[in-house]
Steps between C-alpha positions, in 0.01 A plus 500: 500500500639496850736793436215706368280414795786583734569839342151578530482429866813710573326787321187450705710498819692809388176682435363403833815639670489838301132519571559464869783747506300758304203466740723538807668801342178672426390445867834619630471824286148558630637457858783729426272779352262475773787558751636785301154661478461471887846655556448787247141602623523388858194291462451155643231300326277276727239242419283360771746614750800338354776682321508457132860415495439193722199406286708522173786298674256217570362519135874471381552194728185328412550574126852370513399178686225443228734574216781294644243204549402543134855487391570187697188332336618605171837359550372160641249478209789575255704217649199262486428596143865447401507155652184412315644633182817311556301176563287551191809552291666190649181299425497632137857390462427160618208465269705623207773252581243207524335602165826560324643150609176307442536203255173590333429812300295772658337765284254766595290685249238787514147484367627587145730198494817720541787337693576668835755281640694181393758299726810360397362167428297642204826591341616145513163366388430745211845642420391870552673726740255662741530839328392345180186362654398784732270747337401267224189284449523157651387343175862540377564178699228296325482338149194491300204465570564614855682812359206621301225406747650614816373877487154391420500227774611755759235753391233244506604380853485859640163547366389188681581219267619151610843440636705272276825540685463764775445315841520163320846428351559283197754369259567759215781576251755779538740660253859577551691790370629284217156432398501143604172362672513283817238369740460668845281475806323835552307613821364848504340669807310822513626761763330832606760759608391847609196476296680375183487156355819311414556136403783300631618200274704212608661314215721183487675357201395131471694426175719234672193342678299478168825357327526234773139415457529466134806277538303283743212465269735396210684257722171351603376472145 
């Protein structure tokens, strides 16, 4: 991302320099042709009592100053934009590192339920590699009856139906790659990004906790 932005800024700076050089060259050629015309025909052009050569010289200096100022502004803007791009890339890298090293699984899906992203914890929890999850429907991680009801639930919610998980959180069951079902805590949040709706899910394997609770119940009994 940063390399692409930097190359774009370098091209913009080069274009500004070439534009300035072309403009000054055209003015110089006009100045030269006017002088040659005066020499050839012995005519001196005047405008309001001033020699046209002096007027054109002033125009060249003013235009050059304006163009130079524009080039400096372009350069400073490019540096500022590069710093902003570098800061954004660094923030994205930090966020990715936090998500990838999170203990809980973090999954994002689109409005159709298709998995957009899945962090490393999802691989540990469900047994699928990220590439096996991304692009597939999230219901692949659910046993019945959640598997068969998920698409209908998501569609009903988008049409104004009641939220059963989104914005609430609850204990549900997940399904690992080997087909084994297990209990997990699920919290889902709705997020609007550039006019599009995505859902971010936070999942936690609570198999060990449930086993300890069951062991405690049996011990008390």
